[in-house]
PLY file of the C-alpha trace (Angstrom):
ply
format ascii 1.0
element vertex 155
property float x
property float y
property float z
element edge 154
property int vertex1
property int vertex2
end_header
17.98 -0.91 -8.79
14.83 -2.42 -10.20
13.66 -5.91 -9.29
13.08 -6.59 -13.00
15.55 -9.23 -14.25
19.06 -8.03 -13.40
20.02 -8.43 -17.07
17.21 -6.15 -18.29
17.10 -2.39 -17.95
13.77 -1.09 -16.72
11.39 1.83 -17.07
8.82 2.96 -14.55
5.14 2.99 -15.50
3.27 5.70 -13.60
-0.48 6.20 -13.88
-2.26 8.85 -11.82
-5.48 7.58 -13.44
-5.09 4.05 -12.02
-3.09 5.31 -9.01
-0.19 2.94 -9.61
3.52 2.89 -10.23
5.77 -0.08 -11.14
8.83 -1.13 -13.12
8.75 -3.02 -16.42
11.39 -4.02 -19.01
12.76 -1.01 -20.87
12.43 -2.52 -24.35
8.66 -2.91 -24.08
6.67 -0.35 -26.03
3.19 1.10 -25.69
0.81 -0.72 -28.06
-2.51 0.54 -26.65
-3.50 3.03 -23.99
-2.96 0.63 -21.05
-0.81 -2.06 -22.72
2.95 -2.39 -23.24
4.72 -5.32 -24.84
8.00 -6.57 -26.21
9.42 -9.75 -27.70
9.71 -11.31 -24.22
6.46 -10.27 -22.55
3.72 -7.73 -21.88
1.54 -6.02 -19.31
-1.96 -4.57 -19.48
-3.97 -2.63 -16.90
-7.70 -2.59 -16.22
-10.13 -2.16 -13.33
-13.45 -3.55 -12.20
-16.08 -3.00 -9.57
-17.41 -5.92 -7.57
-19.08 -6.44 -4.22
-17.39 -9.86 -4.05
-14.35 -10.65 -1.88
-10.86 -10.65 -3.36
-10.79 -14.45 -3.47
-14.17 -14.63 -5.18
-12.98 -12.12 -7.80
-9.76 -14.11 -8.26
-11.63 -17.39 -8.62
-14.00 -15.88 -11.19
-11.03 -14.58 -13.20
-8.96 -17.76 -12.85
-11.76 -20.15 -13.74
-13.50 -18.12 -16.44
-15.39 -20.39 -18.85
-12.87 -19.62 -21.64
-10.06 -20.96 -19.39
-7.57 -18.13 -20.05
-5.17 -19.59 -17.46
-5.63 -23.26 -18.38
-7.60 -25.88 -16.47
-5.85 -25.62 -13.11
-4.23 -22.23 -12.50
-2.38 -21.46 -9.27
-3.83 -18.71 -7.06
-1.64 -17.05 -4.42
-2.92 -14.55 -1.87
-0.73 -11.46 -1.49
-0.60 -7.99 -0.02
0.64 -4.94 -1.92
1.03 -1.68 0.00
-1.39 -2.98 2.64
-3.94 -3.78 -0.07
-5.15 -7.36 -0.32
-4.37 -9.02 -3.63
-4.03 -12.30 -5.43
-1.77 -13.62 -8.14
-3.04 -16.04 -10.80
-0.43 -18.16 -12.58
-1.37 -20.34 -15.55
-1.28 -24.11 -15.61
0.80 -25.99 -18.18
-2.23 -26.54 -20.44
-2.88 -22.81 -21.00
-3.42 -22.19 -24.72
-0.44 -20.58 -26.49
-2.55 -17.66 -27.76
-2.73 -16.37 -24.19
1.04 -15.71 -24.32
1.63 -17.06 -20.79
-0.85 -14.52 -19.37
-0.95 -14.27 -15.60
-2.93 -11.83 -13.48
-2.50 -9.73 -10.39
-5.73 -8.47 -8.82
-5.50 -5.83 -6.11
-8.34 -4.42 -4.04
-7.95 -0.67 -3.74
-8.19 0.69 -0.17
-10.82 3.16 -1.36
-13.12 3.23 -4.35
-11.43 5.08 -7.23
-13.11 7.17 -9.90
-11.76 6.54 -13.40
-13.35 8.14 -16.43
-16.55 8.88 -14.51
-16.97 5.31 -13.22
-16.22 3.79 -9.81
-13.89 0.82 -9.29
-12.52 -1.09 -6.34
-10.21 -3.62 -8.03
-7.09 -3.17 -10.14
-6.31 -5.89 -12.69
-2.79 -6.19 -14.02
-2.16 -8.86 -16.63
1.39 -9.79 -17.58
3.26 -12.80 -18.86
4.18 -15.38 -16.22
7.91 -14.63 -16.56
7.45 -11.00 -15.46
4.29 -10.84 -13.31
5.97 -11.47 -9.97
8.82 -9.04 -10.69
6.31 -6.37 -11.72
4.19 -7.10 -8.62
7.26 -6.71 -6.41
7.72 -3.12 -7.63
4.02 -2.17 -7.70
2.97 0.77 -5.55
-0.66 1.75 -5.03
-0.80 5.50 -4.64
-3.72 6.64 -2.50
-4.06 10.29 -3.49
-7.28 10.80 -1.55
-5.88 9.86 1.87
-2.36 11.05 1.35
-0.48 14.29 1.76
1.60 13.29 -1.25
0.85 14.87 -4.55
1.76 13.41 -7.92
5.06 15.29 -8.07
6.16 13.76 -4.75
5.30 10.25 -5.96
7.56 10.72 -8.99
10.70 11.46 -6.97
0 1
1 2
2 3
3 4
4 5
5 6
6 7
7 8
8 9
9 10
10 11
11 12
12 13
13 14
14 15
15 16
16 17
17 18
18 19
19 20
20 21
21 22
22 23
23 24
24 25
25 26
26 27
27 28
28 29
29 30
30 31
31 32
32 33
33 34
34 35
35 36
36 37
37 38
38 39
39 40
40 41
41 42
42 43
43 44
44 45
45 46
46 47
47 48
48 49
49 50
50 51
51 52
52 53
53 54
54 55
55 56
56 57
57 58
58 59
59 60
60 61
61 62
62 63
63 64
64 65
65 66
66 67
67 68
68 69
69 70
70 71
71 72
72 73
73 74
74 75
75 76
76 77
77 78
78 79
79 80
80 81
81 82
82 83
83 84
84 85
85 86
86 87
87 88
88 89
89 90
90 91
91 92
92 93
93 94
94 95
95 96
96 97
97 98
98 99
99 100
100 101
101 102
102 103
103 104
104 105
105 106
106 107
107 108
108 109
109 110
110 111
111 112
112 113
113 114
114 115
115 116
116 117
117 118
118 119
119 120
120 121
121 122
122 123
123 124
124 125
125 126
126 127
127 128
128 129
129 130
130 131
131 132
132 133
133 134
134 135
135 136
136 137
137 138
138 139
139 140
140 141
141 142
142 143
143 144
144 145
145 146
146 147
147 148
148 149
149 150
150 151
151 152
152 153
153 154
């Protein structure tokens, strides 16, 4: 059973490109290549490359000059599949246009090549009501250092 709200059915998002797998609410639909949304929330995936530490990357995201998470977001350090990560939750003064956006930033164990560019951080944005449930089901699939192939990951 999925960790997504017990009252919501879930689907599994699998991306060999981003090397991730996680559950999300079944009623959300694909609106762009890396974005799904529904009446009660959304998620979007991206990546970045930085030589900064996970906390520096998180602080830069959380306290961006446009204040996407409000004036005093909460930052929590995490670990996902032995990868260091942080969770950014918005403060109460976040502007409504941000749709309760929160962020999960995960440092990949190894640099990943995506569309002919190199990245070392995964960014997953989702609404604050679903971000922690999505994070709880997130798996980082390390194809380079694994004997698993994509078919085995999908079992």
